[in-house]
C-alpha positions, 0 to 999 in steps of 0.5 A: 386787608381793608382797615375797619372803621372804629365802633363809634364811627360805625354807630354814627354812620348807621345812626345818621343813615336814618336808622330807627333801630335802638342805639344799643342794638346798633352798638352791639352790631357795630362791635360784631362787625368791626370784630369780624373785619378785624378777623379778615372775614369781610373784605369787600363788604360794606360795613354800614350795611352789614352792621344794619343787617346784623342789628335788624336780624337781632331785632327780629329774633326770638318769639314773635308773631308769625303766619303758619302756612306749613300745612301742619296745624299743631306745629311745635316750632310755631307754638302748637295750637293757636289760642282762642279769642277768650284766652287771648283776651284774658292773657292781654288783660293781665297786669297784676293777676289774682293767681293765688289769692281768694277774692272773697277773703283776700287771703292766699289761695290755691292757684289750681282751684279754678282749673281743677273745678273746670276739669272736674266738670268737663271730664268727671275726674275727681281731682286735677293738677296743672304743670308746665307741660306734659313731659313734666306731668309724666315725669312727676307721676312716675317719680311720685308713684314708682321711684325705686320700683318697676313701671310696666310698659308695652314695647309697642308704646316706647315712643320718641316724640319731638325734641328727643323726648323718649319715654324710657329716658323719662322713666329712668330719670324719674328713678323708676325701673322700666319693665318691658312687656309684649312685642312691638306689634302685639301686647296682650293683657296676659303679658302685663299680668305675667310681669307683675311682682312685688316690685311693680309700682305702676302700669303705664299706658302711653299714647302712640304719638306720631306713629301708627302700627297697622296690620298684624297688631293687638294691644290691651284695652284701657278697660282690660288694663283697668280691671287688672290694676284694680284686682292687683292693687296697682295704679294704672297711668294713662299718658293720653298725649294730645288730650281731647275733650270732644268725640271726634267720631261726631265730625267724621274723624277717626276716633281719638280717645277723650280724657273722659274715656281715659279716666278708667285709669287711676291717673291720666296726663295730657298736653294742653296745647294740642287738641285741647287748644290751649297754652303749653301746659301738662294736665294731670287728672285722676283720683284725689288720693293720687293727685294729692300725692303728686301735689305734695311732691316738692317738685311741683314748686319747680313745675307749677304753672304761672299766671299767663298759663293758668289764665289762658288754660282757664279761658280755653276750658271755660269755652268748652264748658260754657259755649253751645258749640265750642268747636266754632270757637277753639281755632284748632278745631275750626282748622281741623273741621273746615271744608276744603271748598270753604278754604278754596273760597277764602283763597279766591277772596285773598286776591293775591295773584298767586296760583290756587292749588290743592294740598294735603295738610296734617294735624301734627303734634302726635294727634290723629297720627296718619290722618290727612286733611285735604287742603287749599294753598297758594303757590308762591314759587315755581322754582327756588323754593328755598330762596322764596321760603327765606324771603317769606320768613323775612317778612313782617309777620314772618310767613312759614311756607311748606315746600312740595315738589320744589315749590313754596306753598302757603297752606291755608288750613294751618292759618288762623282767621286773623293770619289769613286776613294778614297774609295779602299785607304780608306778601307785599313785602316780597 
């Protein structure tokens, strides 16, 4: 077995080879390399090259900018919705921030106040609360309103979404007992009515994220559920999932319920980083009495958002409120609504030399499930798609393609304007 060099010698050799990597990072990589050689797993390999490779991989790991060429617009692994320009500028301006202090008095204030004000004007809600994601919003609401009692939910809405988020598990962990009603494809208002008893604390309606049931189906409308809940004195919760502030039908898209429509319920939860186009956050909208109960729950201390989240969300909501045409300024809506011909023109202007092909993109994130968007891509390979994809991910910035029929495709619809402009420069590293 080849005798490994000492850690100090390996560090000096990598450093003397002109590496600009941080010396502590080289030292860590050197220790890993020497340990692997002593274990007999690296016979015949160049320890200097291996050490440098380990250090470079570590330097590139973690959360960093990337180009989303997957054709999935709300890609959870790539951060879901890209922030609008106003949100990016607001976040980049933060050092210290007036997150919880009143500018007029200099006294401690309410970090939720401005988001609450914006959401009241955008949706008409009485009150609002922000937590760190929608799972937290759902958990906090069920925990506060139904712990130790029953929450009624349709069997057709017992969802599982990315990251093994299962609604039944959330209900259980929140301390409530789930009362299932109806069937997978049909749940009528009478099913809910028959299930109500003296242990019923909540009626729960859940957005069927990531799937769509078609054919022989029926479900109780939010108007029917609202009327039933009001007549029996039971709160109705609507988990709106992806959240939406605009009428999608105006743009020729299938109807996606808006937060304004969902407010027929007593309390509504939604994500901030999907169709709203903001940062990861959980939005809770509803009447003052219920939202005040949620805000008073000690769990809020663990679930409250920080300055960066609030700044990005405030700037995003301000764009909806103040802009004459917010869909032009919120990147996720630009990406959804852009025509295929416009994407084709952009592909030609890039002049990458790669073949231009028609593709089909998806919104992702559980938003508008089943909707396909005609798109345009650049074909990065004829074969060996996995190897090409690996090389694309090693670029700076890394490029994440989609693989279709054994070919690596760079889908333009899922890229922001900045990513499209950066693509030719990034591809030079191939």
